[in-house]
N, C-alpha and C positions, 0 to 999 in steps of 0.2 A: 097354437094349432089353428089352421084355417079350415081344415076339412078332414073328416075320417069317414069312409064309407065306400060303397060300390060306385064305380063309374066305368064307362066304356073305355077300353084300351085304345090309345092312339096307334097309328101304324108302327112307329118305332118302338113303343113299349111292347106291343103285341109281338113284334119280331124278336125282341130280347127275351120275353117270357115264353116264347113259343106257343102263343095263343093266336086266335083270330082277331084281326082288327075289329073293334066294336064290341068284342066279348067283354063281359064284366070282369074287372079286377078289383081288388081292395086297394084303396089309395089312402095314404096318410100324408097330408100336405101341411107344411109349416113355413113360417116366414122368419127371416133373420135380419137384424139391424146392426149397424155399427155406429155408435155415437148418434143415435136417433135417425140415421139415414138407412132406408131400406136397401139391402145389398143382394139378397138372394131368396129364392123360393125353392124349397126342397120337398120333393114328393117321393115317398117310398111306395112302390107298387108290388103287390103280391098276387100270384095266381090264387083264385078262390079255393082250389083244392089244397093249397098250403095254409091259407090264413083264415078262411071262414070258420066261425065257431071257436076261434082262439082269441087270446088277448091281443093279437096283432090287429084284429078287426074291431076292438073295443075303443071307446072314447078315452081320451087322456093320453099322457105320455107312457111309454112302455119302459119300465125300469128293471134292471139297471140299464140295459141297452136292447135295441131291436135284435142285434146279433145273438145275444144271450137267449132271448125269447125264441128265436128261430132254432137255435141249437137244442133248447129244451124240448122242441117238437121232434127231435131226432135227426135233424138235418145237419150235415157237416160241410163246411165250406171247402171248396177245392181251389177255385180260381175266379177271377173277375176280368171283364173287359170294359174299357171305357172308350166312349166316342165323344169328341168335342165338336160342336157345330156352332158357328157364328151365324146369326140370323136376326131378322127384325122380330121384335116381340109381338105376341098376340095383344089385342086390346086389354085383356085381363092383366097380363104381365106388365105392360107399359104403365097401367094404372097403379098396380101394387108397388112396382119398383120405382115409380116416378121417373120414367125415362122416355118421355115423348120425343120421337125422332132419333133416338139412339138404338143401337143394336144390343142384343144380349148374347151370352154364350151359354149354350145348353150342353150339359155334361150328362151322359147316360152311362151309368155303371151297372152292369148286370153281373150278379154273383151267382155262381153255379155250384151245385153240391157235388160231393164225391160220387154221387149216383148219376152225374151228368144231367141234373134237372135245374133249370134256372129257378132260383128260390127268392130272389129279391132284385128288383130294379130300382135304382135310385136316380131320379132325374133332378138335377140342380140347374136352375135358370138364374144366371148372374147378370147384373148390370155390367156390361163389358168394360165401361170406363172406370169401374170401381174395383177391379180385380187384377191381380198378377197370378199367373199359373206356373209356378216352378215345376219342372219335370225332372225327376231323378231316374236313375237306372240302377238296377240291382247289381252289386259287385259280381264280376265273373260273367256278366251277360252283355259285354260291350262289343260284340261282333257286329259288323255292318253288313 
């Protein structure tokens, strides 16, 4: 874990969570390595009205899963949308991922409840040269 706490929402996170840019959200940021090589930074973002005062805002890992903890709060998942963006890394990302001069891929997955409230945004920033992104399609949804 790199960080757990409040931070101002970036424009894209605020849009996904339907808050104002710069408004505080709860962030849970962690780093992933493969064979000792940094490959991605993943940050879960929660609206404060969803996470504040719950174990989603507490230090340490949430077990068994974040999804289970969200559901324990009474939220039920309906659907999610994902947006992939290739871009230059921020200085922070370039340093952590050890990718000077390379691009990253940012994936923002916003999960929405059955009450149509965005309850979780997961931003994953990957070293572009260290990932393959297979994309599947649900059976029966193959119309163009």
